[in-house]
SETOR-527908 format. One record per residue: x, y, z of N, C-alpha, C in turn. Coordinates in steps of 0.1 Angstrom, whole numbers, padded with zeros to 4 digits, always signed. Layout:
! SETOR-527908
XYZXYZXYZ
...
//
This chain:
! SETOR-527908
+1160+0714+1537+1173+0707+1536+1171+0693+1534
+1177+0687+1524+1176+0673+1520+1187+0666+1528
+1183+0656+1536+1193+0649+1545+1197+0635+1540
+1194+0632+1527+1197+0619+1522+1212+0618+1519
+1216+0606+1516+1231+0604+1514+1235+0606+1499
+1226+0611+1491+1229+0612+1477+1239+0624+1474
+1249+0622+1466+1258+0632+1463+1267+0627+1451
+1273+0637+1444+1282+0633+1433+1292+0644+1432
+1304+0641+1428+1314+0651+1425+1318+0649+1411
+1317+0659+1403+1321+0658+1389+1333+0666+1388
+1343+0660+1383+1356+0666+1382+1360+0667+1367
+1364+0678+1362+1369+0679+1348+1384+0683+1349
+1392+0675+1344+1407+0677+1344+1410+0683+1330
+1418+0694+1330+1423+0699+1317+1438+0698+1319
+1445+0690+1312+1459+0688+1313+1466+0691+1300
+1474+0701+1299+1480+0705+1287+1495+0702+1286
+1501+0699+1297+1516+0697+1297+1518+0684+1305
+1525+0674+1299+1527+0662+1306+1535+0663+1319
+1542+0673+1321+1550+0674+1333+1541+0678+1345
+1529+0682+1343+1520+0686+1354+1515+0673+1362
+1514+0675+1375+1508+0665+1383+1498+0671+1392
+1486+0665+1394+1475+0670+1402+1469+0658+1409
+1467+0659+1422+1460+0648+1429+1447+0653+1435
+1437+0645+1433+1424+0648+1439+1421+0638+1450
+1418+0642+1462+1416+0633+1473+1401+0636+1478
+1394+0625+1480+1380+0626+1485+1381+0623+1500
+1375+0631+1509+1374+0628+1523+1359+0627+1526
+1354+0614+1527+1340+0612+1528+1337+0609+1543
+1332+0618+1550+1329+0617+1565+1315+0613+1567
+1308+0609+1556+1293+0606+1557+1292+0592+1563
+1302+0583+1561+1300+0569+1566+1293+0561+1557
+1289+0566+1545+1282+0558+1535+1284+0564+1521
+1282+0557+1511+1283+0562+1497+1297+0563+1492
+1299+0565+1480+1312+0567+1474+1311+0578+1463
+1319+0589+1464+1318+0599+1454+1322+0594+1440
+1316+0600+1430+1320+0596+1416+1330+0606+1411
+1340+0601+1404+1350+0609+1397+1347+0608+1382
+1344+0620+1376+1341+0620+1362+1351+0629+1354
+1354+0625+1342+1362+0634+1333+1355+0634+1320
+1352+0646+1315+1345+0647+1302+1333+0639+1301
+1325+0638+1311+1313+0630+1311+1314+0615+1313
+1326+0610+1314+1328+0596+1316+1333+0593+1330
+1326+0584+1337+1330+0580+1350+1343+0572+1350
+1353+0576+1357+1366+0570+1358+1366+0559+1368
+1372+0548+1366+1373+0537+1375+1384+0541+1386
+1380+0540+1398+1389+0543+1409+1393+0531+1417
+1388+0519+1412+1391+0507+1419+1383+0504+1431
+1374+0513+1435+1366+0512+1447+1351+0510+1443
+1343+0507+1452+1329+0505+1449+1322+0518+1445
+1311+0517+1438+1304+0528+1433+1289+0528+1439
+1285+0538+1445+1271+0539+1450+1265+0552+1444
+1254+0551+1437+1249+0564+1431+1240+0571+1441
+1232+0563+1449+1224+0569+1460+1214+0579+1454
+1209+0577+1441+1199+0586+1436+1203+0597+1428
+1216+0600+1427+1221+0611+1418+1219+0608+1404
+1217+0618+1395+1216+0615+1381+1230+0613+1376
+1231+0609+1363+1244+0606+1357+1254+0618+1357
+1248+0630+1356+1256+0642+1356+1255+0650+1370
+1251+0642+1380+1250+0648+1393+1237+0655+1396
+1227+0654+1388+1214+0660+1390+1209+0656+1404
+1203+0666+1411+1198+0663+1424+1208+0663+1436
+1220+0666+1433+1231+0665+1443+1240+0677+1443
+1247+0679+1454+1257+0689+1455+1269+0685+1445
+1274+0695+1438+1285+0691+1428+1297+0700+1430
+1308+0695+1429+1321+0702+1428+1326+0702+1414
+1330+0713+1409+1335+0714+1395+1349+0719+1396
+1359+0714+1389+1372+0719+1389+1379+0717+1376
+1389+0726+1374+1398+0725+1363+1412+0726+1370
+1420+0716+1369+1433+0716+1375+1444+0717+1364
+1450+0728+1363+1460+0731+1352+1470+0741+1357
+1483+0739+1353+1493+0748+1356+1491+0761+1348
+1493+0773+1354+1490+0785+1346+1501+0787+1336
+1497+0791+1324+1507+0795+1314+1507+0810+1312
+1497+0817+1316+1496+0832+1317+1489+0836+1329
+1490+0848+1334+1483+0852+1346+1468+0850+1345
+1462+0843+1355+1448+0841+1355+1443+0828+1348
+1453+0820+1343+1449+0808+1335+1451+0795+1342
+1453+0796+1355+1455+0784+1363+1443+0776+1367
+1443+0769+1378+1432+0761+1383+1421+0769+1388
+1409+0763+1387+1397+0769+1392+1387+0758+1397
+1381+0760+1409+1372+0751+1415+1360+0758+1421
+1349+0751+1421+1337+0757+1427+1327+0746+1431
+1318+0750+1440+1307+0741+1443+1294+0747+1436
+1286+0739+1430+1275+0744+1423+1262+0737+1428
+1252+0746+1430+1238+0742+1434+1229+0747+1423
+1234+0751+1411+1225+0755+1400+1217+0744+1396
+1204+0746+1395+1195+0735+1391+1199+0729+1377
+1199+0716+1376+1192+0706+1384+1200+0701+1396
+1211+0707+1399+1219+0703+1411+1212+0709+1423
+1213+0703+1435+1207+0708+1447+1215+0703+1459
+1213+0710+1470+1220+0706+1483+1216+0691+1486
+1226+0683+1489+1224+0669+1493+1232+0666+1506
+1245+0670+1507+1253+0669+1519+1262+0681+1520
+1267+0684+1532+1277+0694+1534+1289+0691+1526
+1294+0700+1518+1305+0697+1509+1315+0709+1510
+1328+0706+1509+1338+0717+1508+1350+0712+1501
+1359+0721+1498+1372+0717+1491+1383+0726+1495
+1395+0722+1493+1407+0730+1495+1418+0726+1487
+1426+0735+1482+1438+0732+1474+1449+0729+1485
+1458+0721+1481+1470+0719+1490+1482+0717+1481
+1494+0719+1487+1507+0720+1480+1506+0732+1470
+1500+0743+1475+1499+0755+1467+1485+0760+1469
+1484+0773+1472+1471+0780+1474+1464+0774+1487
+1471+0770+1496+1466+0765+1509+1457+0775+1516
+1447+0771+1522+1438+0781+1530+1426+0786+1522
+1424+0781+1510+1412+0785+1502+1402+0773+1504
+1394+0774+1513+1385+0763+1517+1370+0767+1517
+1364+0769+1506+1350+0773+1506+1341+0761+1509
+1329+0764+1512+1319+0753+1515+1306+0757+1509
+1295+0750+1512+1282+0752+1506+1277+0766+1506
+1279+0774+1517+1273+0787+1516+1279+0796+1505
+1291+0792+1500+1297+0800+1489+1295+0794+1475
+1285+0785+1474+1282+0778+1461+1275+0787+1451
+1277+0783+1438+1269+0789+1427+1255+0785+1430
+1246+0795+1429+1232+0792+1429+1225+0796+1416
+1232+0805+1409+1227+0808+1395+1240+0811+1387
+1238+0809+1373+1250+0810+1365+1259+0823+1366
+1253+0834+1371+1260+0847+1372+1268+0848+1385
+1268+0838+1394+1275+0838+1407+1290+0835+1405
+1297+0843+1397+1311+0840+1394+1320+0841+1406
+1315+0848+1417+1322+0849+1429+1325+0835+1435
+1318+0825+1432+1319+0812+1438+1332+0805+1433
+1338+0809+1422+1350+0802+1417+1362+0806+1425
+1370+0796+1429+1382+0798+1436+1394+0795+1427
+1402+0805+1424+1413+0803+1415+1425+0799+1423
+1435+0793+1416+1448+0790+1421+1458+0791+1410
+1468+0799+1412+1478+0801+1402+1491+0794+1405
+1491+0783+1413+1503+0776+1416+1504+0764+1407
+1516+0760+1403+1519+0748+1395+1517+0736+1404
+1511+0726+1397+1510+0712+1403+1502+0712+1416
+1492+0721+1418+1484+0722+1430+1475+0709+1430
+1472+0705+1443+1463+0693+1445+1450+0698+1451
+1440+0689+1452+1427+0693+1456+1421+0682+1465
+1416+0686+1477+1409+0677+1486+1394+0681+1486
+1385+0672+1484+1371+0674+1484+1365+0667+1496
+1358+0674+1505+1353+0668+1517+1337+0668+1517
+1332+0657+1521+1317+0655+1523+1314+0653+1538
+1303+0658+1542+1298+0656+1556+1307+0660+1566
+1313+0672+1565+1323+0677+1575+1316+0686+1584
//
């Protein structure tokens, strides 16, 4: 188990309709470091400080949360979120997430993470419009 403070959250937003709204909230209980918010490989400015703590530009060596937040247009086409530990990603800190304002109560954590590409059970879907997401570190 790697106990260092390094971690990254990579978020991919897919927004097809302007009326959609999605909020991503980070809850960092580590007491150090700042998660990175990325879209399409570009780090977005959140107005706060940035600390990489040894993670690669795409989260290599760290626990990673992947998400697509989108209102469903057909059954099964809504939001999807997962935690990945597929190499080059690896466990760095306890991480979890949960949807809110729709699909509440879906709160997976590291034990349910992708460990190899075929672990599709790790994806948590949400078919609610305008769902929001909270990502928690060190909980």
